[in-house]
C-alpha positions in Angstrom: 153.4 114.5 75.2 150.5 113.2 73.2 148.7 112.1 76.4 149.2 115.6 77.9 147.6 117.2 74.8 144.6 114.8 75.1 144.1 115.7 78.8 141.7 118.4 79.8 144.5 120.5 81.3 146.5 120.2 78.1 143.6 121.2 76.0 142.7 124.2 78.2 146.4 125.3 78.0 146.4 124.9 74.2 143.1 126.8 73.7 144.2 129.6 76.1 147.5 129.9 74.4 145.9 130.0 70.9 143.3 132.6 72.0 146.1 134.7 73.6 148.4 134.4 70.6 145.6 135.4 68.2 144.5 138.3 70.5 148.1 139.4 70.8 148.8 139.2 67.1 145.7 141.2 66.2 146.4 143.8 68.9 150.1 143.9 67.9 149.3 144.4 64.2 146.8 147.2 65.0 149.2 148.8 67.5 152.2 148.7 65.1 150.1 150.2 62.3 148.8 153.0 64.6 152.3 153.7 66.0 153.8 153.8 62.5 151.1 156.0 61.2 151.1 158.3 64.2 154.9 158.5 64.2 155.1 159.4 60.5 152.3 162.0 60.8 154.1 163.6 63.8 157.4 163.6 61.9 155.8 165.1 58.8 154.2 167.7 61.0 157.5 168.7 62.4 159.0 168.8 59.0 156.2 171.1 57.8 156.7 173.4 60.8 160.4 173.7 60.0 159.6 174.5 56.4 157.1 177.2 57.5 159.6 178.6 59.9 162.3 178.9 57.2 159.8 180.4 54.7 159.0 183.3 57.0 162.7 184.4 57.5 163.7 187.4 55.4 166.8 186.0 53.7 168.1 185.3 50.2 168.1 181.8 48.8 171.7 181.2 49.7 171.1 182.4 53.2 168.1 180.1 53.6 170.1 177.1 52.3 172.9 177.9 54.9 170.4 178.2 57.7 168.6 175.0 56.8 171.9 173.0 56.7 172.8 174.3 60.1 169.4 173.8 61.7 168.1 170.6 60.1 171.0 168.2 59.9 169.9 165.2 57.8 167.1 167.0 56.2 167.8 167.9 52.6 166.9 171.5 51.4 166.0 173.0 48.1 165.6 176.8 47.6 163.6 178.2 44.7 164.4 181.7 43.7 161.6 184.1 42.5 162.8 183.4 39.0 162.4 179.6 39.3 166.0 178.6 39.8 166.3 175.6 42.1 169.4 175.1 44.3 170.3 172.9 47.2 170.8 169.2 48.0 167.0 168.4 47.5 166.9 170.0 44.1 166.7 166.6 42.4 163.3 166.0 44.1 161.8 169.3 42.8 160.0 169.0 39.6 158.7 171.8 37.4 155.1 171.3 38.4 156.2 171.7 42.1 158.1 174.9 41.3 155.0 176.4 39.5 152.8 175.5 42.4 155.0 177.0 45.0 155.7 180.2 43.0 152.0 180.5 42.6 151.7 180.7 46.4 150.5 177.2 47.1 151.9 175.0 49.9 153.0 171.4 49.1 152.9 168.5 51.5 153.3 165.0 50.1 155.0 161.6 50.3 156.6 160.5 47.0 158.7 157.5 45.9 161.8 158.5 44.1 164.0 155.7 42.7 164.3 153.2 45.5 163.5 155.6 48.4 160.3 157.0 49.7 160.5 160.6 50.9 158.3 163.2 52.6 158.3 166.5 50.9 157.2 169.8 52.5 157.3 173.1 50.4 156.3 176.6 51.5 156.4 179.9 49.6 158.8 182.5 51.1 158.2 186.2 51.9 160.7 187.2 49.2 158.7 185.5 46.4 160.6 182.3 46.2 160.1 179.0 48.0 161.8 176.6 50.4 161.4 172.8 50.1 162.4 170.3 52.8 162.9 166.6 51.9 163.5 163.7 54.3 163.4 160.0 53.9 160.4 158.3 55.5 162.8 155.7 56.8 164.5 158.4 58.9 161.2 159.8 60.0 160.1 156.3 61.2 163.1 155.9 63.4 161.2 156.5 66.7 158.4 154.2 65.4 160.9 151.4 65.0 162.0 151.8 68.6 158.4 151.7 69.8 157.8 148.6 67.6 160.6 146.8 69.3 159.2 147.6 72.7 155.7 146.5 71.6 157.1 143.2 70.2 158.9 142.5 73.5 155.6 143.2 75.4 153.7 140.9 73.0 156.2 138.1 73.7 155.9 138.6 77.4 152.1 138.5 77.1 152.2 135.2 75.2 154.5 133.6 77.8 152.2 134.9 80.6 149.2 133.5 78.7 150.8 130.0 78.4 151.7 130.0 82.1 148.2 131.2 83.0 146.6 128.6 80.7 148.6 125.8 82.3 147.7 126.9 85.8 144.0 127.3 84.8 144.0 123.9 83.1 145.5 122.2 86.2 143.0 124.1 88.5 140.0 123.0 86.5 141.2 119.5 85.8 142.2 118.7 89.4 138.7 118.0 90.8 137.7 116.2 87.6 140.8 114.0 87.9 139.8 113.3 91.5 136.2 112.5 90.4 137.6 110.1 87.8 139.8 108.4 90.3 136.8 108.0 92.7 134.8 106.6 89.8 137.5 104.0 89.1 137.6 103.0 92.7 133.8 102.6 92.7 134.1 100.4 89.6 136.6 98.3 91.5 134.1 97.8 94.3 134.9 100.5 96.8 131.9 102.4 98.3 131.2 105.5 100.4 134.1 107.4 98.8 134.9 111.1 99.3 133.9 113.0 96.2 134.8 116.5 95.0 132.3 119.2 96.1 134.2 122.3 95.1 135.2 124.0 91.8 132.9 125.1 89.0 129.2 124.4 89.1 129.5 121.7 86.5 132.2 120.0 88.4 130.1 120.1 91.6 127.3 118.6 89.6 129.6 115.7 88.6 130.6 115.2 92.2 126.9 115.2 93.3 126.0 112.8 90.6 128.8 110.4 91.6 127.8 110.7 95.2 124.2 109.8 94.3 125.5 106.9 92.2 127.6 105.7 95.1 124.6 105.9 97.4 122.4 104.0 94.9 125.0 101.3 94.4 125.3 100.9 98.2 121.5 100.5 98.5 121.2 98.3 95.4 124.0 96.0 96.5 122.6 95.7 100.0 119.2 94.8 98.6 120.8 92.3 96.2 122.7 90.6 99.1 119.5 90.5 101.1 117.6 89.1 98.2 120.3 86.4 97.5 120.3 85.5 101.2 116.5 85.2 101.1 116.6 83.1 97.9 119.4 80.9 99.4 117.3 80.3 102.5 114.2 79.4 100.6 116.1 77.1 98.2 117.8 75.3 101.0 114.5 74.3 102.6 113.3 72.1 99.6 116.8 70.9 99.0 117.0 69.8 102.6 113.7 67.9 102.3 114.8 66.3 99.0 118.1 65.2 100.5 116.5 63.9 103.6 113.9 61.8 101.8 116.5 60.7 99.3 118.9 59.4 102.0 115.9 57.7 103.7 115.0 55.9 100.5 118.7 55.0 99.8 119.0 53.6 103.4 115.7 51.7 103.0 114.2 53.2 106.1 111.0 54.3 104.3 108.2 51.8 104.7 106.6 50.5 101.6 103.3 52.0 102.7 104.8 55.4 103.0 106.4 55.4 99.6 103.5 57.2 97.9 103.5 59.9 100.6 107.2 60.4 100.3 107.0 60.5 96.5 104.3 63.2 96.7 106.4 65.3 99.0 109.4 65.0 96.7 107.2 66.1 93.7 105.9 69.1 95.7 109.4 70.2 96.7 110.6 69.7 93.2 107.7 71.8 91.9 108.7 74.5 94.4 112.3 74.5 93.2 111.0 74.6 89.6 109.0 77.8 90.4 112.1 79.4 91.9 114.1 78.7 88.8 111.3 79.7 86.4 110.8 83.0 88.2 114.6 83.7 88.2 114.7 82.9 84.4 111.7 85.1 83.8 113.4 88.0 85.6 116.5 87.5 83.5 114.5 87.5 80.3 112.6 90.7 81.3 115.9 92.5 81.9 117.3 91.5 78.6 117.0 93.7 75.5 115.6 91.0 73.3 112.4 90.4 75.4 109.6 90.8 72.8 106.0 92.1 73.2 103.5 91.1 70.5 100.5 93.6 70.4 97.2 92.4 69.0 93.5 93.0 69.6 92.7 91.4 73.0 89.2 90.6 74.4 89.8 91.4 78.1 86.6 89.8 79.2 87.7 86.5 77.7 91.2 86.8 79.4 89.6 87.5 82.8 87.2 84.6 82.5 90.1 82.3 81.5 92.0 83.5 84.6 89.0 82.8 86.9 88.6 79.3 85.3 92.2 78.5 85.7 92.3 79.3 89.4 88.9 77.9 90.3 90.3 74.6 91.5 92.9 76.2 93.7 90.4 78.7 95.1 87.9 76.0 95.8 90.5 74.1 97.8 91.4 77.2 99.8 87.7 78.1 100.3 88.2 81.5 98.5 85.8 82.8 95.9 87.2 84.3 92.7 84.8 86.8 90.9 85.2 88.8 87.7 83.6 92.3 87.4 84.3 93.6 84.0 82.3 95.0 81.0 83.3 93.8 77.5 86.5 95.5 76.6 89.0 95.3 73.8 92.4 96.9 73.5 95.6 96.4 71.5 98.2 94.7 73.7 100.0 91.4 74.3 97.2 89.1 75.6 99.6 86.4 76.7 101.6 88.9 78.9 98.4 90.4 80.3 97.3 86.8 81.3 100.8 86.3 82.9 100.5 89.4 85.0 96.9 88.5 86.1 97.9 85.0 87.0 100.8 86.2 89.1 98.5 88.8 90.9 95.7 86.2 91.5 98.2 83.6 92.8 99.5 86.2 95.2 96.0 87.2 96.3 94.9 83.6 96.9 98.0 83.0 99.0 97.2 85.7 101.5 93.3 85.5 101.4 91.7 83.6 104.4 89.1 81.0 103.9 85.7 82.5 103.2 87.1 85.7 101.6 86.8 86.9 98.0 89.4 87.7 95.3 87.9 90.1 92.8 89.3 90.7 89.2 88.1 93.9 87.5 88.6 95.8 84.3 87.3 99.2 83.2 88.2 101.9 80.7 89.3 105.4 81.8 89.7 107.7 78.9 92.6 106.4 76.8 93.6 103.8 79.3 92.3 100.5 80.7 92.6 99.6 84.3 92.8 96.0 85.6 92.5 95.4 89.3 93.0 92.4 91.5 91.6 92.8 95.1 92.2 90.3 97.9 90.7 89.8 101.4 94.1 89.4 103.1 95.8 91.4 105.8 96.7 94.3 103.4 99.8 96.3 103.0 101.3 99.2 105.0 102.1 102.5 103.2 105.8 101.5 103.3 104.8 98.1 101.7 102.9 99.8 99.0 105.9 102.0 98.1 108.3 99.0 97.9 105.9 96.1 96.9 107.5 95.6 93.5 111.1 95.4 94.6 112.5 91.9 94.4 112.0 89.9 97.6 111.1 92.9 99.7 107.7 91.6 100.9 109.0 88.0 100.9 111.8 88.9 103.3 109.5 91.0 105.6 106.6 88.5 105.9 108.1 85.1 105.4 107.8 84.3 109.1 104.4 85.9 109.5 102.2 84.8 106.6 102.3 82.5 103.5 104.8 83.9 100.9 105.9 82.8 97.5 109.3 83.1 95.9 109.5 86.8 96.4 109.8 87.4 92.7 106.2 87.4 91.4 105.3 91.1 92.0 108.7 92.2 90.5 108.0 90.1 87.4 104.5 91.6 87.1 105.9 95.2 87.4 108.5 94.5 84.7 106.0 92.9 82.4 103.6 95.9 82.7 106.5 98.3 82.1 107.4 96.4 78.9 103.8 96.8 77.7 104.0 100.6 78.3 101.8 100.6 81.4 102.1 101.1 85.2 101.3 99.0 88.2 100.5 100.2 91.7 99.7 98.7 95.1 97.1 100.1 97.5 94.5 99.4 100.0 91.1 97.8 99.1 88.0 99.6 100.3 86.8 96.7 102.5 90.3 95.7 103.7 93.0 93.7 102.1 95.2 94.9 99.2 94.4 96.0 95.6 96.8 95.9 92.7 96.0 98.2 89.8 97.4 97.7 86.3 97.0 100.7 83.9 97.6 99.9 80.2 97.3 102.2 77.2 94.1 101.5 75.5 
């Protein structure tokens, strides 16, 4: 029972019932009061009409009393003679003040409480100079009202039962598509994909269904890319591991000549460095996606950072026959200099990998209003529009071009994008004016 009350259908039924009961009670109270008031007013009007009718008959007091008894049944009658004598069953209700008022020609219409009873009293002067007074208990006058009250109460009870039934049906109708959506969400959480989702019902329920459908589609895409990325990483990890295993077995079997030991050792070191880069990039991605990754803003001399990047890569660029140039005016901004250097190192390494011998890699920096833009331009084959849109997705370019051009681990651009986002900036890939690719980092300055 408690679980039912906590459900949406149970709550809708409860709210609907409460609202209906309140509405019914308020309506009932107002209706009962109006029925009682109307019934009493109508009964008093009839009593007043009877008193007026009797007062116009030319008869003595005794005759009026006899006529009233015969015509009015339960109604008590008092007859006042012209001299002020009061006779009849209602004489006990007639006070001297009432006698004086009636003999003076006034009409009397009032409700009075006498002893334990409440009575309606109607008095009219007669043509003979006396008066007639009709008295009846209000309880008797309200007899028709009580019958109407019983009917109203029965109707109110039926209305409440209908409201409860309607609330239960409404709750089930509203909750059914939500329950279906919840069941689909649980199946998605368990690993199922491409599930049917509710697309009917109220607008908000349709919105929930569309959101779950979008989530389902996004999960399918994300998991497909993750599988592709893991397959790519596994392939690239297997290559250096195969080389390490092969040379290790050769050394263990003693088939490597002494003269070739240095060469084999250098190969093993190179392959070990390659594995280390893979592991380092993966760890860096894990740190970037963690909540405790810290950025330490400080005043940074961008000119000095760019010069340090060029100096650090001068040896590598000379070996490749590629020129690295810096084009930047003196600039200062508040940011994390170490992370800026990390981003630029990754972009320059990527640029050197794809740039042919004799080409130039350019590093630039300039201020644009309240932002600073850093650019790294290479002389390589460039990127297609589709490449530019997906360049910062993990392993995307690596998977596409690993059999066509030199590639790295497939993680460098993804790491750069996450670092820039942590610093509150943006990064974009585009085409360089003279061919090749240009990566633009925009940081708040």
